[in-house]
matplotlib code that plots the C-alpha trace (Angstrom):
import matplotlib.pyplot as plt

x = [-34.7, -37.9, -38.3, -41.1, -41.7, -44.0, -45.5, -46.4, -45.3, -47.8, -50.3, -51.0, -47.3, -45.2, -47.3, -46.9, -43.3, -42.5, -45.5, -43.0, -39.5, -41.0, -42.0, -38.3, -38.6, -36.6, -38.2, -38.4, -40.5, -41.1, -42.9, -43.1, -41.8, -39.8, -42.1, -45.0, -47.7, -50.1, -53.8, -55.4, -53.7, -52.9, -56.1, -54.8, -52.1, -54.3, -55.5, -51.8, -52.7, -49.7, -47.0, -46.3, -43.3, -45.8, -47.8, -44.7, -41.4, -38.3, -39.0, -34.9, -35.4, -38.3, -36.3, -33.6, -35.3, -36.9, -34.1, -36.4, -34.6, -36.5, -36.7, -37.9, -39.3, -42.9, -44.6, -46.2, -47.8, -47.9, -48.1, -50.3, -49.9, -46.0, -45.8, -44.4, -44.1, -41.9, -40.4, -40.4, -36.3, -35.7, -37.1, -38.8, -38.7, -41.0, -41.6, -43.5, -44.2, -45.9, -48.0, -49.9, -50.4, -50.4, -53.6, -56.9, -57.9, -59.8, -63.2, -63.1, -65.2, -65.8, -63.7, -62.0, -59.2, -61.2, -61.1, -58.5, -58.6, -57.4, -57.0, -55.1, -51.5, -50.0, -48.8, -52.1, -52.4, -50.3, -52.2, -55.3, -54.0, -52.8, -55.9, -56.9, -55.1, -56.3, -60.0, -58.8, -57.3, -59.9, -62.3, -65.6, -66.2, -68.2, -66.8, -68.0, -66.2, -67.7, -67.0, -68.9, -69.3, -68.6, -72.0, -69.8, -68.4, -69.6, -66.7, -64.1, -65.8, -64.0, -66.4, -64.9, -61.2, -63.6, -65.9, -63.5, -61.0, -64.7, -65.2, -61.1, -61.8, -65.2, -62.9, -60.4, -62.3, -64.3, -61.0, -60.3, -64.0, -64.7, -66.7, -69.7, -68.0, -68.3, -70.9, -70.2, -71.1, -71.5, -72.6, -72.6, -74.5, -76.1, -79.6, -77.2, -73.4, -72.1, -74.7, -72.4, -71.6, -74.5, -78.2, -76.0, -73.2, -75.9, -77.3, -74.4, -73.3, -76.8, -77.1, -73.5, -74.8, -78.0, -75.8, -73.4, -75.1, -74.0, -76.0, -76.1, -76.7, -77.6, -79.4, -77.7, -75.1, -72.3, -72.6, -69.0, -67.0, -66.3, -64.2, -67.1, -68.8, -70.2, -72.7, -75.8, -77.1, -80.5, -78.1, -78.8, -75.6, -73.4, -71.5, -67.6, -64.7, -63.0, -64.3, -62.3, -64.3, -62.9, -63.5, -64.0, -62.2, -62.0, -59.7, -56.0, -55.1, -52.4, -55.0, -57.1, -54.8, -53.3, -54.5, -55.4, -58.9, -61.3, -64.9, -66.8, -64.8, -61.5, -60.7, -58.5, -60.4, -59.4, -60.6, -60.5, -56.7, -55.6, -54.6, -55.0, -57.8, -56.5, -52.6, -50.5, -48.0, -49.9, -51.6, -53.8, -54.5, -55.8, -57.3, -56.1, -57.8, -61.9, -63.7, -65.7, -68.5, -71.5, -73.2, -71.5, -67.9, -65.6, -61.6, -60.1, -55.9, -57.3, -58.4, -55.0, -53.1, -55.2, -54.9, -50.8, -51.1, -52.8, -51.2, -47.7, -48.5, -50.9, -48.0, -45.9, -48.2, -48.8, -44.8, -44.5, -42.4, -44.9, -47.8, -50.9, -54.6, -54.8, -56.2, -59.0, -59.5, -63.6, -63.7, -61.8, -64.6, -65.3, -65.2, -63.3, -62.4, -61.7, -63.7, -61.2, -63.5, -60.6, -61.8, -62.7, -63.7, -66.2, -65.2, -67.1, -67.2, -69.8, -69.3, -72.2, -73.4, -73.2, -72.6, -71.5, -70.3, -68.7, -68.6, -65.3, -65.1, -61.6, -59.5, -60.2, -58.5, -55.8, -56.5, -55.6, -53.1, -51.2, -52.4, -50.2, -47.0, -48.0, -48.3, -45.0, -43.5, -45.1, -44.1, -40.1, -40.6, -39.7, -43.0, -45.1, -47.4, -51.0, -53.2, -55.7, -53.8]
y = [16.3, 18.3, 20.9, 21.2, 23.5, 22.5, 25.1, 23.7, 20.6, 18.9, 16.4, 17.3, 18.3, 15.7, 13.2, 14.9, 15.5, 11.2, 10.6, 13.4, 12.4, 8.5, 10.1, 11.2, 14.7, 17.1, 18.5, 21.7, 21.9, 24.6, 24.2, 27.3, 23.8, 21.5, 19.2, 17.2, 17.8, 14.7, 16.2, 13.3, 11.7, 15.4, 14.7, 12.6, 15.2, 17.4, 14.1, 12.9, 9.3, 11.0, 13.5, 16.2, 15.0, 11.4, 13.7, 14.6, 13.9, 15.3, 16.9, 16.9, 12.7, 13.3, 14.8, 13.4, 9.5, 10.4, 12.5, 16.0, 19.7, 21.3, 24.3, 26.5, 29.4, 31.4, 31.9, 35.8, 36.0, 34.0, 35.6, 33.6, 35.6, 36.4, 32.6, 33.6, 33.3, 35.9, 33.9, 36.2, 35.1, 33.6, 36.5, 36.2, 32.7, 31.8, 28.8, 26.9, 24.1, 24.9, 22.6, 24.4, 22.9, 25.0, 24.1, 26.8, 30.1, 29.9, 31.8, 34.4, 34.8, 37.8, 37.0, 34.0, 34.5, 33.0, 29.6, 27.0, 24.4, 20.9, 21.9, 25.0, 25.3, 22.5, 24.3, 24.8, 20.8, 22.4, 24.5, 22.6, 20.4, 22.8, 23.9, 21.1, 20.1, 23.6, 22.3, 19.4, 21.4, 22.8, 20.0, 21.3, 23.3, 23.8, 22.4, 22.9, 21.4, 23.0, 23.2, 26.4, 26.6, 28.2, 29.0, 29.9, 26.1, 23.2, 20.9, 22.4, 21.4, 19.8, 18.1, 14.6, 15.7, 18.0, 14.6, 12.2, 14.9, 15.4, 11.7, 11.1, 14.3, 12.5, 9.4, 10.7, 12.4, 9.3, 7.3, 10.0, 9.6, 13.0, 12.9, 13.8, 17.6, 18.8, 19.3, 19.0, 20.8, 20.3, 22.8, 23.6, 26.0, 23.7, 21.4, 18.0, 18.4, 14.9, 14.2, 14.3, 10.7, 9.1, 8.5, 5.3, 7.6, 10.1, 8.0, 6.2, 10.0, 10.2, 7.3, 8.4, 11.6, 10.0, 7.3, 9.5, 12.8, 15.0, 19.0, 19.9, 23.4, 22.7, 24.3, 28.5, 30.8, 31.9, 35.2, 35.6, 34.2, 35.9, 34.6, 32.7, 31.5, 31.6, 33.7, 32.5, 34.6, 34.7, 37.1, 33.1, 32.4, 28.9, 29.7, 27.8, 26.9, 26.2, 26.6, 24.1, 25.4, 24.2, 26.9, 26.3, 26.5, 29.5, 30.1, 31.4, 34.7, 34.5, 32.8, 35.4, 38.8, 36.3, 36.2, 32.8, 31.9, 31.3, 30.2, 32.0, 30.7, 32.0, 28.1, 27.5, 26.7, 23.9, 20.6, 17.2, 16.4, 18.9, 21.4, 25.2, 26.7, 29.1, 28.3, 25.9, 23.6, 24.7, 22.3, 22.7, 20.1, 19.6, 22.2, 25.0, 23.4, 24.1, 20.6, 19.8, 16.6, 15.3, 17.7, 15.7, 16.0, 16.8, 17.9, 15.1, 14.0, 10.5, 12.8, 15.6, 12.4, 11.0, 13.9, 14.7, 11.6, 12.4, 15.5, 13.7, 11.6, 14.0, 16.5, 13.2, 13.0, 16.2, 16.6, 12.9, 11.9, 8.4, 7.0, 6.6, 8.7, 11.0, 10.3, 12.6, 13.2, 13.4, 9.3, 8.9, 11.4, 9.1, 10.3, 8.0, 8.2, 6.3, 8.3, 7.9, 7.8, 6.7, 3.4, 2.2, 3.8, 4.0, 3.1, 5.5, 5.0, 6.9, 7.1, 7.5, 4.1, 3.0, 4.9, 2.8, 2.3, -0.6, 0.4, -1.2, -1.3, -1.3, -2.5, 0.5, 2.4, 0.6, 0.4, 4.4, 3.9, 1.7, 3.8, 7.2, 4.7, 3.1, 6.8, 7.7, 4.3, 4.4, 7.9, 7.1, 3.7, 1.2, -0.7, -1.1, 1.5, -0.1, 0.2, 3.4, 4.5]
z = [-122.6, -121.4, -118.7, -116.3, -113.4, -110.9, -108.4, -105.4, -103.0, -101.3, -102.0, -106.0, -106.2, -105.7, -107.1, -110.4, -109.7, -109.3, -112.5, -114.7, -113.8, -114.5, -118.5, -119.2, -117.7, -116.1, -113.4, -110.9, -107.8, -105.6, -102.4, -99.7, -97.4, -97.1, -96.0, -96.9, -94.5, -95.0, -94.2, -93.4, -90.3, -89.1, -87.0, -84.6, -83.8, -81.7, -79.3, -78.6, -81.1, -83.3, -83.4, -86.1, -86.9, -88.3, -90.7, -92.2, -94.0, -95.8, -99.6, -99.7, -99.4, -101.8, -104.4, -103.8, -104.6, -107.4, -109.1, -109.4, -108.2, -105.0, -104.6, -101.3, -102.5, -102.3, -105.4, -105.6, -109.0, -111.7, -116.1, -118.2, -121.3, -120.5, -119.9, -116.3, -112.5, -109.6, -107.2, -103.3, -103.2, -107.1, -108.9, -112.8, -114.3, -117.0, -118.3, -121.4, -119.4, -115.7, -113.2, -110.6, -107.9, -105.1, -103.7, -102.9, -100.6, -97.3, -97.7, -95.3, -92.4, -89.6, -87.1, -88.3, -85.8, -82.9, -84.8, -85.4, -88.6, -88.8, -93.0, -92.4, -91.7, -90.8, -88.1, -86.7, -85.1, -82.8, -81.3, -81.2, -79.2, -77.2, -76.9, -76.2, -73.5, -72.0, -71.6, -70.2, -67.5, -67.1, -66.7, -68.4, -71.5, -74.4, -77.4, -80.7, -84.7, -87.7, -91.8, -94.0, -98.2, -100.9, -103.1, -105.9, -105.8, -103.7, -104.6, -101.8, -99.2, -97.0, -93.8, -93.7, -91.1, -88.8, -88.0, -87.6, -85.3, -83.1, -82.7, -82.3, -78.8, -78.1, -77.4, -75.9, -73.4, -72.9, -72.1, -69.8, -67.9, -68.4, -71.4, -69.6, -68.6, -72.0, -74.1, -78.1, -80.6, -85.1, -86.9, -90.8, -93.1, -94.7, -93.9, -94.1, -94.5, -95.5, -97.4, -100.6, -98.9, -100.1, -98.2, -95.8, -94.7, -93.8, -91.7, -89.6, -88.7, -87.3, -85.7, -84.0, -83.7, -81.3, -79.4, -78.5, -77.5, -79.8, -81.0, -83.6, -85.6, -89.2, -91.8, -90.5, -92.3, -89.7, -90.0, -87.7, -85.0, -81.2, -79.2, -77.4, -80.0, -83.4, -84.2, -86.9, -89.7, -87.1, -84.6, -82.2, -80.4, -80.2, -76.9, -77.5, -75.4, -78.4, -81.9, -84.8, -88.1, -91.4, -94.3, -97.5, -100.0, -102.8, -105.6, -104.0, -103.6, -106.1, -108.4, -108.1, -109.1, -112.1, -115.7, -115.6, -117.1, -113.7, -112.4, -110.5, -106.9, -108.5, -110.0, -112.5, -115.8, -116.9, -119.9, -118.8, -119.2, -116.6, -119.5, -118.5, -120.8, -124.0, -122.2, -124.0, -121.9, -118.6, -116.7, -113.0, -110.4, -107.2, -105.3, -107.3, -110.1, -111.3, -111.4, -113.2, -113.1, -110.8, -108.1, -105.5, -106.9, -104.1, -103.9, -102.4, -102.4, -104.8, -107.3, -107.1, -107.2, -111.3, -111.8, -110.8, -113.4, -115.5, -116.4, -116.5, -119.3, -121.7, -121.7, -122.4, -125.5, -126.5, -126.9, -128.7, -125.8, -126.2, -127.8, -127.5, -125.9, -123.4, -119.8, -118.5, -115.3, -114.9, -115.3, -112.0, -109.8, -106.8, -103.5, -101.2, -97.3, -94.3, -91.6, -88.4, -85.2, -83.0, -82.3, -85.2, -88.9, -91.5, -95.3, -96.8, -101.5, -104.1, -108.0, -110.1, -110.2, -105.9, -102.8, -100.3, -96.3, -95.2, -90.9, -89.6, -85.9, -84.5, -87.6, -89.5, -87.3, -87.4, -91.3, -91.9, -90.0, -91.9, -94.2, -93.2, -93.4, -96.7, -98.0, -96.5, -97.4, -101.3, -102.4, -101.3, -103.7, -100.5, -101.1, -104.9, -104.9, -104.9, -108.2, -106.7, -104.0]

ax = plt.figure().add_subplot(projection="3d")
ax.plot(x, y, z, "-o")
ax.set_aspect("equal")
plt.show()
């Protein structure tokens, strides 16, 4: 039986572990955390709609269910030439068959410590909850949300969760009858944040901003963050009592220090089969990998899962464990999201041929809650997977 080691216990890593087992591999998954964190539903933790445990579930349970080995450890170095990686506690390990799914790093901004991120470490969702509770107890304030860009690779921009939490916080303040006491502003360095989702989605966002009295500050580069605000390139200041900011993805520091082939942003160069260029038997998937494709492409969870499944299939084909053609990830590139607002949602889909938006008042919110349950249950194998989900 062939062995494979998977680095990373996020959405891409666990999907790879499940599907490599389906292909008959002995699998070892190495993760820094003992749980999977479901970022798409973490937007509800800061507004008390979900508990932290609702967005996390045990890797031990997942490993037992699917029959792979789990090791909790931190990867400190990767050496492609030596075909090795180093663990903080486990030392140097060698692997002829490796899948790198350790995610991305973040763009560095001066004063970033003055912000919190819904796409950062899982614990930040709890810090955001405390900060929101604090500003509600205060009785008024200036709330500022935003996200950044990476000029070297635009696929790592992640603004959707920022908009979703922004809308959900508005919904909570409205339910409490205190929305009019707060200034709410969204900022981003690009002139039209959200434009990659298509013109219909962008129009919907503009309508929501106008209807709900949201302010915006678009098209100005971020100079630095301060304790009480955001300073832009023209030295203008956006005052804030609470700043939630999602930095764009950048190459993981560990990856940048390796001898792996990288693009300008520090993501691992792969071919269309998720094989790392020039390193036979090694694969990169999810946010760690450099995506090729149309300008609107974005790193999302469903693409990471496609890459994981393809890597398992292609490995089996390459090793002669099964027949058939290898599978490509670029054929599946699309933007897919249910943008939750707290009292509804909008279904957004875009690929090379179409861009659609379907408003889903009320029911959309409950569908996304149902998806969170479905994600856990289907990953554990308790219910069947729906194709494409």
